[in-house]
N, C-alpha and C positions, 0 to 999 in steps of 0.2 A: 481177674487177679486171684492167685491163691493165698489165705493167709495162713500163718503157723500158730498152733498152739491155742486154738479159738474153739475147738471141739469140748463141750460140757455133756457129762453123762446125764442123760435123760432129757436134756434140752431141745426144743425145735431147731432142726437145721434149715437156715435159710440163704437163698442165693439172691442176687439182686442184677438186673440188667437195666442199665442207665448209663447214658452217655456224658451227661456232666459230671465232670470227676469229682468236682468238690462236692456235689450234693451227694453223689456215690459213696466217696468216701467217710464223710460226716455220718451218713444214715448206718453204714457199716459199722462204724465205731461206736455208734450209739446202741446198735442191737447188740453188739458183742458186751455191752455194760449191763445187760440185761440178764438176770441169773438164769432164766428159762427159756433162753434162745441164743443162738449164736450164727453168725455170718462167715463162713469159711471160704466163699467164693464170690468174686463180683466182677460183671463183666461190662463193656461199652457197646456191647452189639449182641444181636440174637444168634449170630453165625457163631462167634466164640462160646457163648453158652451152650449151644447144641453140638459142637465139637466136644465140649467136656463132658457132655452128658454121655457122647457115645464112649469116651475113653477111660471115665471114672467109672468105678462099679458102685461107688456110694453116691446116692442121688439124694438131693435136698427133699424136704418134705413141702417146703414154701418155696415159692420164687415170686419177688415183686419186680414186675415189669413195666417199663415205660412203653408208649405207643409209636411215639416219635422219635425215630432212631436211624442212625446211618445204616445203609444197606436194606436188609430184610426189615420190614416193618413188624412191630409189636404183636399185631393181630396175627400175621402168619407165623410170628415166632411161638406165639401161643399154640396155633395149631400144631404146628411141628412138635413142640413141647409134650402137648397132650397125647399125639401119637405115638412118642417115644414112650411115654410114662404117664398112664392117667391116674396113678397113684398121687402126682405131683399137684398141689393147690396153688394154682395161680392166682395173684392179687395184681391188677394194674395198679399201677401208682404213676399219675399223670397229670398234666396241666389241663386238657383237654375235657370240657364237659359236653360236647357234640352229642346229640341224641345218637347219630350213626354210630360214632366210635364206642358208645356204650353198648349197643345192641350187638355190633358186631364181636366186641370183646366177649360179651356174655355167651353168644353163640359159638365162639370158639373155644369157649370152656372156661373162660374165668370164673373164680369162686368169689369174686369181689372187685369193686371199682373205687377206688378213692383218688382224691385231687391232692395235687403236691402241697396245698396248704393246709393238709390234714395235721393237726398236733400230733407228736410223735405217740402219746399216749393211745391214740386211737389207732395207729397204725400196728404197734404191738397188740392192743385188743383186738383187731381184725384177723392178726396172724392167730391168735388163740382161739378166736371164732370158727375160723375154717377148718381148724385142727380138730374141732369139736363136732365137725360135719354141718356146721351153718356157713353163712356166708356174710359180706359185707359190703353194703352199698352206701356211699356217700348221701347223707340226707339230702343234700342239694341234688345231687344225680338222681336219686329216685323220685323226688317230687318232680324234677323235670321231665321226667321219662313219663310218668302218670299223668301230668298236665297236657303232655303232647299226644294223648290219644282219649277219642271220644269215648264217655262213660256209658258205652252200649254192652248190653250183655247180649249172650249167644241164645238162641233158643234151645232151651233144655240145658243139661249138662253132658256132654258126649263122653266126659271121663268120670263121671260117677262121684264127683267130689261132693262130700257132705256140706252142709251150711257151715259147721265149724271149721271144716278143711279150707273152705273158701273164706270165712273170717280170717283165719290164720295167715293164708297166702296174701290177704289183703293188707295185713300188718307187717308183713315180710317186704310187700312193695313199697312200702313208707319208710322203708330203712331201719324198722325196729329188728332188734336181735331178741334171742329166746328168754331171756329174763326180763325184758320189757313187755313182750307179749304175755309172758306168765303173770305178771302183775295186773297188767291190763285185763286179762280175763279170767283173773282170781283162780289160776290153775296151776299146776306145779309144773316146773321146768320139764321135768320127765314127760307129763303127757303132752306139753307143747313139742316136745322133739319126736314122740310118738306120731302126732298129726302130720309134722313135718315129713316123717319118714314115709307115711301113707300117701303124701301129695307128690313126692318122689317117683313111687311105684305108679300111681295113676297117670300121671303125666309123662311118665318114663324119660326122667331127666336125671341128671347126676349131680346136681348141686343147686343150692338154694336159689342163686342168681338166675339159673336157667329154669328153675320153677316160677320165677318172676316173669321173665321174658315170654314164657309160653302162656303163662296165665294172661298177661296183657295182649300177645298177638291174637289168642283164641277168644277174647272178649269175657273170660271168666271173670276178669276184675277190673 
């Protein structure tokens, strides 16, 4: 559904893909009450959202997407959205914390993974984080993923990550954001972002969530 008169100059544009009408409407209204962002489109299915992406010249900066949807799944929707426009940051907002769903979403290009019981302030903070080049993994989800893998390191480091970069990657995997890592390591946020940029390049990934997934799969963390 397209909403009128919700655009705000300089604000972050957000679309919603969620089949629960009450939840979708409430979230859209709450986002529009935030000065720094607006939601002018919401959809009950990926098919509707993809059709709109094809017809609209102005694409959103962020899409919040559920995984359990009628018709096309959220995972397939993520893949198609990313194929259509890689600049769109997609954040999964779902009720499932299953390990497979988390990894499928990250591999499909999700920049974040949040559960529906996440407080609204965390959702808006996550939107701001991904717009700054970061990611947002629900702390419970991050812990679940890490605990599901043996803490086994690879022989050597085929990606040539420095000790500091591995340390930063470990903090990212635990669900910490740039400011928290900065405080923990007593380094400036700028320095942490520099390390994250290097991690992206060396691991050949496009998002923080992708770096975490690859770090775990390759035994780096």
